[in-house]
C-alpha positions as CSV (number, residue, x, y, z in Angstrom):
1,M,131.0,-220.5,5.5
2,P,129.6,-223.9,4.5
3,C,130.3,-225.3,1.1
4,S,127.2,-226.0,-1.0
5,T,126.6,-229.6,-2.1
6,G,124.8,-228.5,-5.2
7,D,121.4,-229.4,-3.8
8,A,119.4,-226.8,-1.9
9,T,117.5,-229.3,0.3
10,L,120.7,-231.3,1.2
11,D,122.4,-228.0,2.1
12,E,119.4,-227.2,4.4
13,M,119.7,-230.6,6.0
14,L,123.4,-230.0,6.7
15,G,122.8,-226.6,8.2
16,G,123.9,-224.7,5.1
17,G,126.2,-227.2,3.4
18,I,129.4,-229.2,4.2
19,P,131.3,-227.3,6.9
20,D,134.2,-225.5,5.2
21,G,137.4,-227.5,5.5
22,R,135.7,-230.6,6.7
23,T,134.9,-234.1,5.3
24,L,131.5,-235.6,4.6
25,L,131.3,-239.4,4.2
26,V,128.5,-240.6,1.9
27,R,127.8,-244.3,2.4
28,G,125.4,-246.7,0.8
29,R,125.2,-249.7,-1.6
30,S,125.9,-249.4,-5.3
31,G,123.4,-247.5,-7.4
32,V,121.9,-245.3,-4.6
33,G,123.4,-242.1,-6.0
34,K,126.6,-241.6,-4.0
35,S,128.8,-240.7,-7.1
36,R,126.1,-238.4,-8.5
37,L,125.9,-236.5,-5.2
38,A,129.7,-236.2,-5.4
39,V,129.6,-234.8,-8.9
40,Q,127.0,-232.2,-7.9
41,F,129.3,-231.2,-5.0
42,L,132.1,-230.6,-7.5
43,D,129.8,-228.7,-9.9
44,A,129.0,-226.3,-7.1
45,G,132.7,-225.8,-6.5
46,L,133.4,-225.1,-10.2
47,A,130.5,-222.6,-10.2
48,A,132.3,-220.8,-7.4
49,A,135.6,-220.8,-9.3
50,E,137.2,-223.4,-7.0
51,D,139.9,-225.9,-7.8
52,C,138.4,-229.4,-7.6
53,L,139.9,-233.0,-7.6
54,Y,137.9,-236.1,-8.3
55,V,139.6,-239.5,-7.7
56,T,138.1,-242.9,-8.4
57,T,139.5,-246.1,-7.0
58,D,136.8,-248.4,-8.5
59,E,136.8,-247.8,-12.3
60,P,139.1,-246.7,-15.1
61,R,139.4,-242.9,-15.4
62,E,137.8,-242.6,-18.8
63,V,134.9,-244.9,-17.9
64,V,134.0,-242.9,-14.9
65,R,134.3,-239.6,-16.7
66,S,131.9,-240.8,-19.3
67,S,129.4,-242.5,-17.0
68,L,129.2,-239.6,-14.6
69,S,129.3,-236.9,-17.4
70,L,132.2,-235.2,-15.6
71,P,132.7,-231.8,-17.3
72,E,135.8,-230.7,-19.1
73,A,136.7,-227.7,-17.0
74,D,140.0,-225.9,-16.2
75,G,139.2,-226.1,-12.4
76,L,138.6,-229.9,-12.4
77,T,141.2,-232.7,-12.3
78,V,139.8,-236.2,-12.8
79,A,142.1,-239.0,-11.6
80,A,142.2,-242.7,-11.0
81,A,144.2,-244.6,-8.5
82,H,144.8,-248.4,-8.9
83,R,147.2,-250.9,-7.5
84,E,150.1,-251.4,-9.9
85,D,152.2,-254.3,-8.4
86,E,152.7,-256.4,-5.3
87,R,155.4,-254.1,-3.9
88,G,152.9,-251.4,-3.1
89,G,153.2,-249.2,-6.1
90,V,150.1,-247.3,-7.2
91,R,149.2,-246.2,-10.7
92,F,147.9,-242.6,-10.6
93,E,146.4,-241.4,-13.8
94,T,145.2,-237.9,-14.8
95,A,144.5,-236.3,-18.2
96,D,148.1,-235.0,-18.2
97,E,150.1,-238.0,-16.8
98,T,150.2,-241.6,-15.9
99,A,152.7,-242.5,-13.2
100,T,153.5,-245.2,-10.7
101,T,154.1,-243.8,-7.2
102,A,154.6,-244.9,-3.7
103,Y,151.5,-245.2,-1.5
104,G,152.6,-242.5,0.9
105,A,153.3,-240.2,-2.1
106,L,149.8,-240.8,-3.4
107,I,148.2,-239.7,-0.1
108,E,150.3,-236.5,-0.3
109,R,149.3,-235.9,-3.9
110,L,145.6,-236.2,-3.1
111,T,145.9,-233.7,-0.3
112,E,148.0,-231.0,-1.8
113,A,147.1,-227.5,-0.7
114,D,146.0,-226.6,-4.3
115,W,142.6,-228.2,-3.9
116,D,139.6,-226.4,-2.6
117,R,137.3,-229.5,-2.9
118,V,138.3,-233.1,-3.1
119,V,136.1,-236.2,-3.9
120,V,137.4,-239.7,-3.3
121,D,134.9,-242.0,-4.9
122,G,135.3,-245.3,-3.3
123,A,137.5,-244.2,-0.4
124,P,138.1,-247.8,1.0
125,G,139.8,-248.5,-2.3
126,L,142.7,-246.5,-0.9
127,V,143.2,-249.3,1.6
128,H,143.2,-251.9,-1.1
129,V,146.0,-250.2,-3.1
130,A,148.3,-250.0,-0.1
131,P,151.0,-252.6,0.5
132,D,149.0,-254.0,3.4
133,R,145.7,-253.4,5.2
134,Q,147.3,-251.7,8.2
135,R,149.2,-249.2,6.0
136,G,146.0,-248.7,4.1
137,R,144.0,-247.8,7.2
138,E,146.8,-245.5,8.4
139,G,146.8,-243.9,4.9
140,L,143.1,-243.1,5.1
141,F,143.4,-241.4,8.5
142,R,146.5,-239.5,7.1
143,L,144.3,-238.4,4.2
144,L,141.7,-237.0,6.5
145,E,144.3,-235.2,8.7
146,R,146.0,-233.6,5.7
147,L,142.7,-232.5,4.1
148,D,141.7,-230.9,7.4
149,A,145.1,-229.2,7.8
150,H,144.9,-227.7,4.3
151,D,141.3,-226.6,4.8
152,A,140.1,-228.6,1.8
153,T,136.4,-229.5,1.9
154,A,136.0,-233.2,1.0
155,L,133.4,-235.7,0.1
156,L,134.2,-239.4,0.4
157,T,132.0,-242.3,-0.7
158,T,131.9,-245.8,0.6
159,T,129.7,-248.9,0.8
160,R,128.0,-249.6,4.2
161,D,130.1,-252.7,5.0
162,E,133.4,-250.8,4.5
163,S,132.5,-247.6,6.4
164,S,133.1,-248.3,10.1
165,D,136.5,-246.7,10.4
166,L,135.6,-243.8,8.2
167,D,132.3,-243.3,10.1
168,R,134.3,-242.5,13.3
169,A,136.9,-240.3,11.6
170,A,134.8,-238.2,9.2
171,H,133.3,-234.9,10.4
172,G,129.9,-235.9,9.0
173,V,128.2,-239.0,7.7
174,L,125.3,-239.2,5.1
175,S,123.6,-242.6,4.7
176,C,121.8,-243.5,1.4
177,W,119.7,-246.6,1.0
178,R,117.0,-248.2,-1.1
179,E,113.8,-249.8,0.2
180,E,110.6,-251.0,-1.4
181,V,107.5,-248.8,-1.0
182,E,104.3,-250.4,-2.3
183,G,106.2,-252.5,-4.8
184,D,108.4,-249.6,-6.0
185,A,112.1,-249.3,-5.1
186,R,112.7,-245.8,-3.6
187,T,116.0,-244.2,-2.5
188,F,116.3,-242.3,0.7
189,L,119.1,-240.5,2.6
190,R,119.6,-239.3,6.2
191,V,122.3,-237.3,8.0
192,Q,123.7,-239.7,10.5
193,K,126.1,-237.2,12.1
194,L,127.5,-233.8,11.7
195,R,129.8,-232.6,14.4
196,G,129.0,-229.2,15.9
197,V,126.2,-228.3,13.5
198,D,122.4,-228.3,14.1
199,H,121.3,-230.5,11.3
200,D,118.2,-232.3,10.0
201,T,118.1,-236.0,11.0
202,R,114.9,-236.9,9.2
203,R,115.0,-239.2,6.2
204,H,114.4,-237.6,2.8
205,A,113.7,-239.1,-0.6
206,L,116.4,-239.0,-3.2
207,A,115.1,-238.7,-6.7
208,H,117.1,-239.8,-9.8
209,D,116.7,-238.3,-13.3
210,D,118.9,-237.6,-16.3
211,D,120.3,-234.5,-14.8
212,G,121.5,-236.2,-11.6
213,V,119.9,-236.6,-8.2
214,T,117.7,-234.3,-6.2
215,V,116.8,-234.5,-2.5
216,A,113.1,-234.0,-2.1
217,A,112.0,-231.3,0.3
218,R,109.7,-232.3,3.2
219,E,108.6,-228.9,4.4
220,W,105.2,-227.5,3.3
221,A,104.5,-223.9,2.5
222,T,104.9,-221.8,5.6
223,S,101.6,-220.8,7.2
224,E,101.0,-217.1,7.4
225,R,100.5,-215.5,10.8
226,P,100.9,-218.6,12.9
227,F,99.7,-218.5,16.6
228,R,102.9,-219.0,18.5
229,T,103.2,-220.2,22.1
230,G,106.3,-218.5,23.3
231,I,108.0,-221.9,23.7
232,T,110.7,-221.2,21.1
233,S,111.7,-224.8,20.4
234,F,108.0,-225.8,20.0
235,D,107.3,-222.9,17.7
236,E,110.3,-223.7,15.5
237,L,109.3,-227.3,15.2
238,T,105.6,-226.8,14.5
239,G,105.6,-223.3,13.1
240,G,103.1,-222.5,15.8
241,F,99.4,-223.4,15.9
242,V,97.4,-222.8,12.8
243,R,95.7,-219.4,13.2
244,G,92.1,-219.7,12.0
245,G,92.6,-223.5,11.6
246,T,92.2,-226.8,13.5
247,T,95.0,-228.6,15.3
248,V,94.5,-232.1,16.7
249,F,96.8,-232.5,19.7
250,E,97.1,-236.2,20.4
251,H,98.3,-237.1,23.9
252,E,98.7,-240.6,25.2
253,G,98.3,-241.7,28.8
254,T,100.3,-239.6,31.2
255,A,101.8,-237.4,28.4
256,D,100.4,-233.9,29.3
257,H,99.4,-231.4,26.7
258,W,98.5,-228.6,29.0
259,P,101.9,-226.9,29.4
260,I,101.8,-226.3,25.7
261,T,98.1,-225.6,25.2
262,A,98.2,-223.3,28.3
263,S,101.1,-221.4,26.7
264,L,99.0,-220.9,23.6
265,C,96.2,-219.6,25.9
266,A,98.6,-217.2,27.6
267,R,99.8,-215.7,24.3
268,A,96.2,-215.3,23.3
269,V,95.4,-213.4,26.5
270,E,98.5,-211.2,25.9
271,Q,97.1,-210.3,22.5
272,D,93.7,-209.5,24.0
273,R,92.1,-212.6,22.3
274,P,89.6,-214.4,24.5
275,V,90.1,-218.0,25.3
276,V,87.4,-220.7,25.4
277,L,88.1,-224.0,27.2
278,I,85.9,-227.0,26.9
279,T,87.1,-229.1,29.8
280,A,86.3,-230.3,33.3
281,P,86.0,-227.4,35.8
282,G,88.3,-229.3,38.2
283,E,91.0,-229.3,35.5
284,L,90.5,-225.6,34.9
285,C,90.7,-224.6,38.5
286,N,93.8,-226.8,39.3
287,R,96.0,-227.7,36.3
288,V,95.2,-224.8,34.0
289,D,95.1,-222.3,36.8
290,G,98.6,-223.4,38.0
291,L,100.0,-222.9,34.5
292,L,98.4,-219.6,33.7
293,A,98.8,-217.8,37.1
294,E,102.4,-216.8,36.7
295,Q,102.1,-216.1,32.9
296,V,99.0,-214.0,32.6
297,G,97.0,-214.3,35.9
298,P,94.8,-216.8,37.8
299,V,91.8,-218.3,36.1
300,R,89.3,-216.3,38.1
301,E,91.0,-213.0,37.4
302,L,91.1,-213.8,33.6
303,M,87.4,-214.6,33.7
304,E,86.6,-211.4,35.5
305,R,88.4,-209.5,32.7
306,N,86.4,-211.5,30.1
307,Q,89.5,-213.1,28.7
308,L,88.6,-216.6,29.6
309,Y,85.4,-218.7,29.3
310,L,84.5,-222.2,30.2
311,I,82.1,-224.6,28.5
312,D,81.5,-227.2,31.3
313,P,80.5,-230.6,30.0
314,I,80.7,-232.2,33.5
315,S,78.8,-230.3,36.2
316,H,75.1,-230.9,36.8
317,G,74.2,-227.3,37.7
318,P,75.5,-223.9,38.7
319,D,75.5,-224.9,42.4
320,D,78.3,-227.5,41.8
321,P,81.0,-226.7,44.4
322,T,83.7,-226.7,41.7
323,L,82.1,-223.7,40.1
324,A,81.6,-221.7,43.3
325,E,84.6,-219.5,42.8
326,L,84.1,-218.8,39.1
327,P,82.1,-215.9,37.6
328,S,78.8,-217.4,36.4
329,E,78.7,-215.1,33.4
330,N,81.8,-216.8,32.0
331,V,80.6,-220.4,32.4
332,V,78.2,-222.1,30.1
333,L,76.9,-225.5,31.3
334,Q,76.2,-228.3,28.9
335,E,73.6,-229.6,31.3
336,V,71.6,-226.4,31.2
337,E,71.9,-225.8,27.5
338,G,70.9,-229.4,26.6
339,S,73.9,-230.4,24.5
340,V,77.5,-229.5,23.9
341,Q,76.6,-228.1,20.5
342,E,74.0,-225.8,22.1
343,A,76.4,-224.7,24.8
344,I,78.9,-223.7,22.1
345,R,76.3,-221.9,20.2
346,T,75.2,-220.0,23.3
347,L,78.7,-218.8,24.0
348,V,79.4,-217.9,20.4
349,D,76.2,-215.8,20.3
350,R,77.3,-214.1,23.5
351,L,80.7,-213.2,22.1
352,R,79.5,-212.3,18.6
353,G,80.2,-208.6,17.8
354,Q,82.6,-208.3,20.8
355,V,85.7,-210.1,19.5
356,D,87.3,-210.5,16.1
357,E,89.5,-213.4,17.1
358,A,89.5,-216.2,19.7
359,V,91.3,-219.4,20.7
360,A,89.5,-222.5,21.8
361,V,90.9,-225.7,23.4
362,L,88.4,-228.7,23.4
363,E,89.3,-231.8,25.4
364,Q,87.5,-234.6,23.6
365,A,87.9,-236.9,26.6
366,T,85.5,-234.8,28.7
367,L,82.8,-235.4,26.1
368,Q,83.0,-239.2,26.1
369,H,80.0,-239.6,28.4
370,L,77.9,-237.3,26.2
371,V,78.6,-238.3,22.6
372,D,79.4,-241.5,20.8
373,A,81.8,-241.7,17.8
374,N,79.2,-240.7,15.2
375,Q,78.0,-237.8,17.3
376,A,81.6,-236.7,17.8
377,R,82.1,-236.6,14.1
378,Q,78.9,-234.6,13.6
379,L,80.0,-232.1,16.2
380,F,83.4,-231.8,14.5
381,Y,81.7,-231.2,11.1
382,W,79.3,-228.6,12.7
383,T,82.2,-226.8,14.3
384,S,84.2,-226.7,11.1
385,G,81.2,-225.6,9.0
386,N,79.7,-223.0,11.4
387,L,82.5,-221.7,13.6
388,M,85.7,-222.0,11.5
389,N,84.1,-220.3,8.5
390,D,82.4,-217.4,10.3
391,D,83.4,-214.1,8.7
392,A,82.7,-212.2,11.9
393,Y,85.8,-213.6,13.7
394,T,88.8,-215.9,13.4
395,L,88.8,-219.0,15.6
396,T,92.0,-221.0,16.3
397,L,90.8,-224.5,17.5
398,V,92.9,-227.1,19.3
399,L,91.2,-230.5,19.8
400,T,93.0,-232.6,22.3
401,V,92.5,-236.4,21.9
402,D,93.7,-239.4,23.8
403,R,93.8,-242.4,21.5
404,E,93.6,-244.8,24.4
405,V,90.3,-243.2,25.4
406,I,88.5,-242.5,22.1
407,G,90.1,-245.3,19.9
408,D,92.1,-245.4,16.8
409,R,89.3,-244.9,14.2
410,L,88.0,-241.6,15.8
411,T,91.5,-240.3,16.4
412,S,92.4,-241.1,12.7
413,F,89.3,-239.3,11.6
414,F,90.1,-236.1,13.5
415,A,93.8,-236.2,12.4
416,G,92.8,-236.6,8.7
417,A,90.4,-233.7,8.8
418,A,92.7,-231.3,10.8
419,D,95.0,-228.7,9.4
420,Q,97.7,-229.7,11.8
421,V,98.5,-232.8,14.0
422,I,100.8,-232.8,17.0
423,R,101.4,-235.9,19.0
424,T,103.0,-236.4,22.4
425,W,103.5,-239.7,24.3
426,R,105.6,-241.2,27.0
427,G,108.1,-243.9,25.9
428,A,109.2,-247.1,27.6
429,D,112.1,-245.0,29.0
430,Q,109.5,-242.8,30.7
431,L,110.7,-239.7,28.7
432,Q,107.9,-237.7,27.1
433,Y,108.3,-237.1,23.4
434,L,106.6,-234.9,20.9
435,S,106.3,-235.1,17.1
436,V,104.5,-233.2,14.3
437,P,103.1,-235.7,11.8
438,K,101.2,-233.0,9.9
439,S,101.6,-229.2,9.7
440,P,101.4,-226.4,7.1
441,A,104.6,-224.9,8.7
442,G,107.6,-225.8,10.7
443,T,109.4,-229.1,10.1
444,P,107.0,-232.0,10.2
445,G,108.6,-235.4,10.8
446,H,110.9,-234.5,13.7
447,A,110.6,-236.0,17.2
448,R,111.8,-234.1,20.3
449,V,112.0,-234.9,24.0
450,V,109.8,-232.7,26.2
451,E,111.8,-231.4,29.1
452,P,109.8,-230.1,32.1
453,R,110.8,-226.7,33.5
454,E,109.9,-225.2,36.9
455,A,109.3,-221.7,35.4
456,P,107.1,-220.5,32.5
457,P,106.6,-221.7,29.9
458,Y,107.2,-224.9,31.9
459,V,108.5,-227.1,29.0
460,E,111.3,-227.0,26.4
461,L,111.9,-229.4,23.5
462,R,115.2,-231.1,23.1
């Protein structure tokens, strides 16, 4: 079972805490909070009735006890280790004794089987108290080996420029740093590595106060009744689409949103919720049909069952060849109705009283020849005010936007007004990525690689 660090958010980042019997290296410049994190780790051990050892190599024992407010507790031993003479002797001081010992004996003392938790504050200092640097490096590795052999859970601190050897040897590495944000110095931390554990790699803010340090949580309150896609990795990352809300799905260039939005449509059909698509009929009959056919059925069959509707902003009339194979009752033409808004209104009136929940996917790029930026904003406001707040039914709306097509300002407007923002793009390495800049559920801030699959649901996030 993982050992708590004393901070709930940091424990969550580490997948439950520091793995039992393993070593976490905390690195960063002076003043970022490394020692205070170490003290909270020991406090959690004392609360669990564990035997704990704190060792400093940087400061006198009484100074560090006072500056870090280390408690007087039966289960805690506070010690200091400093070089005594040129022959390699080390002065080791606790509340009960002060003695000069050989370097090898010091390493054994620090790794006795009695300790459940060990903190070495300033671990590279153990190199400096050795007779020479080579023996010091060997002593550090010996320390890690013995801690591991005795199943002691340890936290070691170091500065960035002294951490390279320890980085490689430690089971996990936590980086802390300070940067300026709008003229204010802020402290952050990130889990750089944690072997064999699914951990949070995002940066988190580290807040300092009189009681210690606190890792600020990033997650928002979990959305109730999310609309999941059946793509497990996507649903875990995003929390699912916002049921009864608006999601802006930003896709750039060749990064395809349809495997994910089509999976949402498939789950809606399975729940007997009708789906409305505002897209080009050619896209519906080819790309969407190919994605839905093996999951819930071909597009034509879904329309015949009144589970799928198309608002067509492209075709000039019902005789368009692309529409020939589609049931006319399930297609509303923008050209016939006079505007996209009227086409939406016509379909809503047709469905009113027949359904209590629906899913809609609107491809903004297909409206570019019909509405300018101001009209697009007005359409969004009208949809939000008239469709999203209708007591007769619940509408889950996904608005897909291509920043390269509609521009930065309009994309930013949609993103700012939406309940959720999902972004996918293709990097210079030609891999497709997906991130969640904004969401009322899931874990916003992560980025994942989109891996194509041959079978439904056709993608997985890695």
